[in-house]
C-alpha positions, -999 to 999 in steps of 0.1 A, spaced: 53 345 277 23 319 275 12 307 242 -9 326 217 -42 308 208 -44 307 172 -73 296 146 -57 278 116 -72 272 84 -60 249 58 -68 248 23 -45 219 4 -42 213 -31 -41 174 -46 -6 161 -30 16 144 -53 42 118 -37 76 121 -50 109 107 -54 134 123 -40 163 109 -63 191 125 -40 185 108 -7 163 79 -20 133 92 -2 101 99 -9 85 130 0 50 148 -7 47 179 -27 20 204 -31 10 240 -26 -11 252 3 -30 282 11 -39 286 46 -52 317 74 -43 325 109 -66 343 126 -58 354 165 -68 381 189 -44 406 197 -59 445 205 -28 462 206 -25 458 166 -64 473 163 -56 502 188 -22 509 167 -18 546 155 -6 529 121 -34 503 124 -52 518 91 -20 510 72 -7 476 86 -26 459 59 -4 472 29 30 479 55 29 437 65 14 422 34 33 411 1 11 406 -30 28 377 -55 51 404 -78 66 412 -44 68 381 -30 96 373 -64 117 400 -51 139 397 -23 143 430 -16 108 439 -9 108 403 8 131 414 29 116 443 39 83 434 44 98 409 71 116 438 86 84 455 87 68 424 104 93 421 132 86 453 145 45 431 154 38 398 166 27 381 131 29 343 136 44 328 110 37 293 92 65 268 90 67 231 75 84 202 95 107 172 78 112 195 49 136 179 16 170 188 28 177 221 11 141 232 7 132 261 22 89 265 19 83 308 15 53 324 14 43 332 -28 21 358 -14 7 373 21 -20 392 29 -24 410 68 -58 423 80 -72 434 105 -111 433 111 -135 447 87 -163 465 111 -159 487 143 -176 479 174 -180 498 211 -167 476 239 -162 480 275 -128 488 284 -106 464 307 -110 461 344 -77 477 361 -71 492 332 -69 530 319 -99 522 297 -118 509 328 -152 526 325 -150 538 287 -165 525 256 -137 523 234 -138 510 197 -122 476 185 -119 461 151 -139 434 146 -139 403 120 -156 370 112 -141 337 127 -129 314 106 -150 283 89 -157 257 112 -145 275 144 -166 281 178 -175 319 185 -152 316 214 -114 317 227 -98 294 247 -89 303 280 -56 278 286 -36 254 261 -31 216 272 -1 202 279 17 174 292 32 188 320 24 183 357 6 210 355 -17 203 330 -21 237 316 3 262 292 -6 301 299 -20 323 275 -3 352 268 -20 385 286 -12 406 258 -30 384 237 -68 388 249 -100 403 234 -127 419 254 -160 396 255 -163 365 246 -191 339 227 -194 369 204 -206 362 168 -172 380 157 -139 378 166 -134 406 184 -98 425 184 -88 397 159 -62 399 128 -58 372 99 -24 362 79 -33 344 49 -3 330 26 0 306 -1 30 280 4 47 255 -17 59 225 8 79 192 1 83 172 35 98 138 37 82 108 45 109 86 60 82 65 78 72 51 47 76 13 43 70 -5 12 72 -41 23 37 -50 11 40 -33 -22 16 -33 -44 -7 -39 -19 10 -8 9 -9 14 29 11 45 39 5 74 61 7 107 39 16 136 71 18 173 66 32 192 93 31 226 105 40 246 131 38 288 144 62 292 167 49 307 200 14 298 191 -13 272 203 -31 254 173 -62 249 197 -85 237 162 -60 209 154 -84 182 168 -111 157 154 -104 140 118 -115 147 81 -147 150 86 -156 176 113 -118 195 121 -124 228 112 -83 226 100 -99 213 72 -131 230 71 -117 257 40 -116 223 19 -150 212 23 -145 176 23 -170 149 17 -171 112 12 -181 119 -28 -148 145 -30 -121 136 -5 -98 112 -29 -101 142 -55 -93 169 -32 -62 155 -11 -48 131 -28 -25 126 -60 -45 128 -93 -29 96 -110 -55 76 -88 -27 57 -77 -37 63 -39 -68 59 -27 -88 67 14 -102 30 21 -127 44 44 -149 70 60 -133 107 66 -133 100 103 -110 69 99 -88 80 73 -78 112 77 -62 125 113 -60 160 127 -41 161 161 -8 179 181 19 153 175 40 140 203 76 147 211 95 126 239 60 124 255 48 161 252 19 170 234 30 197 206 4 225 206 25 246 183 20 222 156 -4 208 138 -1 172 119 -29 157 88 -24 122 85 -38 106 57 -41 70 55 -42 57 20 -40 25 2 -23 19 -29 -46 9 -56 -26 -25 -71 -47 -31 -99 -30 -22 -126 7 -37 -111 -11 -69 -108 -21 -68 -146 10 -56 -155 34 -72 -138 21 -105 -113 -6 -115 -140 21 -120 -168 42 -139 -147 14 -162 -134 3 -164 -168 44 -175 -182 51 -198 -150 21 -212 -147 15 -219 -185 53 -229 -190 45 -256 -158 15 -267 -178 31 -273 -216 64 -290 -197 42 -314 -172 19 -326 -207 52 -333 -224 59 -373 -230 87 -371 -202 108 -397 -215 106 -387 -254 109 -345 -242 129 -347 -214 149 -317 -228 121 -300 -240 99 -302 -206 136 -287 -187 141 -258 -215 107 -246 -212 107 -244 -175 143 -228 -174 122 -203 -196 101 -194 -167 127 -197 -142 145 -170 -161 120 -148 -167 112 -149 -127 147 -143 -117 148 -111 -144 120 -98 -125 137 -99 -93 168 -80 -107 154 -56 -131 119 -44 -126 114 -8 -118 88 -4 -91 93 34 -90 105 31 -55 137 40 -60 172 19 -48 152 -8 -28 173 -22 1 150 -44 17 132 -72 5 98 -69 -11 68 -87 -6 74 -88 -50 106 -102 -41 89 -132 -22 65 -138 -48 89 -140 -75 113 -164 -52 78 -185 -46 81 -186 -88 117 -197 -88 105 -227 -61 78 -237 -80 94 -240 -114 127 -256 -97 98 -285 -81 87 -288 -113 119 -294 -128 128 -322 -98 97 -342 -110 112 -342 -149 146 -351 -135 132 -376 -115 109 -395 -138 138 -392 -165 158 -412 -143 131 -437 -136 129 -443 -176 165 -446 -175 167 -469 -149 137 -494 -164 114 -484 -147 86 -471 -170 54 -480 -154 61 -464 -120 78 -433 -137 45 -431 -160 24 -431 -127 40 -405 -112 44 -383 -139 3 -388 -146 -6 -379 -109 19 -352 -110 -2 -335 -137 -27 -332 -110 -8 -322 -80 18 -301 -92 -7 -272 -109 -30 -277 -77 5 -272 -55 16 -238 -77 -23 -224 -75 -23 -232 -35 12 -215 -27 0 -185 -54 -32 -181 -31 -10 -186 -2 16 -155 -11 -13 -130 -23 -34 -140 8 0 -129 33 6 -98 8 -30 -85 9 -32 -86 46 -5 -64 55 10 -81 82 -24 -83 99 -22 -116 116 -53 -136 107 -39 -127 68 -4 -138 81 -18 -171 97 -38 -179 68 -15 -175 39 13 -191 54 -9 -219 67 -21 -227 28 13 -224 17 27 -245 43 0 -273 37 5 -275 -1 43 -276 6 46 -303 32 20 -324 19 29 -324 -18 50 -354 -20 31 -379 7 0 -370 -17 19 -375 -47 29 -411 -32 -3 -415 -23 -21 -410 -53 8 -429 -72 -4 -462 -47 -37 -455 -57 -35 -452 -97 -16 -481 -98 -42 -507 -77 -66 -485 -98 -50 -495 -132 -37 -530 -120 -77 -535 -114 -88 -522 -144 -63 -547 -161 -77 -575 -152 -108 -567 -155 -100 -558 -194 -84 -593 -198 -107 -613 -179 -133 -596 -201 -112 -606 -234 -106 -641 -222 -145 -645 -222 -149 -634 -258 -143 -656 -287 -132 -641 -325 -164 -645 -340 -181 -620 -317 -165 -599 -343 -166 -563 -333 -173 -567 -296 -143 -585 -292 -122 -562 -311 -135 -534 -289 -126 -555 -257 -88 -561 -275 -87 -523 -281 -95 -518 -240 -65 -542 -234 -46 -524 -256 -53 -490 -240 -48 -501 -202 -16 -511 -210 -4 -483 -230 3 -462 -199 19 -432 -217 -12 -430 -238 15 -429 -265 -6 -446 -288 22 -476 -291 32 -500 -267 68 -501 -259 88 -530 -246 83 -527 -209 42 -524 -213 42 -554 -238 66 -571 -210 33 -559 -186 9 -576 -212 23 -606 -213 30 -614 -179 -5 -603 -172 -14 -633 -199 8 -660 -186 14 -651 -155 35 -685 -149 62 -673 -172 98 -661 -160 101 -630 -163 138 -633 -175 121 -655 -205 94 -623 -208 134 -598 -210 150 -622 -232 
């Protein structure tokens, strides 16, 4: 027996993505109305054709009774009636029709008897019914196959009289409502919250060829009953929480096709694939922005504290930022279950940890220089790092964001890693270069201020005081408002270059 051509129409309710706690996997849950239509003249010519609808149908109340359901199943076994099944269901879940309605044609027409049959030369009555929405007015003649023959035979019993008619001749239909729970084991959450997922709904009719399972959400007859448009696609197909959206036209984000197994097209199955993007805005504001504010704010607070007088306070502020990033990695509930793999969010928090540690290292280096009586160099380094550390933070954070938003696309990955590498590799050389520039600039400014002061006289009054103030500020490296021992030593050495450094130290 060959394949039976079956037209299928699905009426999906908005699906919901749910975490299955027992298996720690996501599944989609929804209710679905469906209609199967096929040609079987034998049913129309059966002596009990008029009673078939009552014999095979199942209303909602009967669907709640196991006895009534079993009786309907036994009756269906006497006729060939296709049955819709779901694949990749949650283990232990069995979707059953809440209600079902069997219908033969609503009108009767006369057709010519088939050649070679006992009805040849006669005009026989045949029930007809309208085609399902979106389907052509013609039954297919052969089913495609991945086998060398190139086609699968259609069962001869399931043929109709004339083709290309405005109604389906000798056709029957089965309409039901079913609840499904389908595992989505293929989901990968590495790029959360910028991830893109394929939400797959796969149904199967054993022995059938679902010939309308083609094209996309914009024009597939399988989804014609939904009346999908670019305006209503998100509210019709996706969860009402607005966490997901179809980022593109229906022709690109909703596919309808037969799945392949081991290279063979499974014409008895129909797979609807929705390519949905997660909306990251809420997570960005609730988690990422708060982390950035805390870490970046701690960094700015620390580097603008005096490195010698408040080194302990600087380390404490940075340690708080470090602990917050570490806590985010360990305790944040992302709603993804027990995650056993690294996520982009982990890399983001790791980058915040590293940046906090770099700021702590800078504080320690500057503090040690002060302890070794190299206050001038320490002040220069600390002043330069007040610009380079925020720049490093912005560059690294921007790079990790570009990498996440790109979701593995090559150009985004290259750009993101390039930005992070450039800022990280050039951090120390750039800091040393700007320290050297600052030392030269400060030395020239000090020399100019001293020269202006020497060329002035006490009798100049306010002008002399202003130039003396410039000299004071030029040698007040740490901008503390007073000259410490090292700064006074540098001032005296500049005023009297021939004085021995040992005499100044004494």
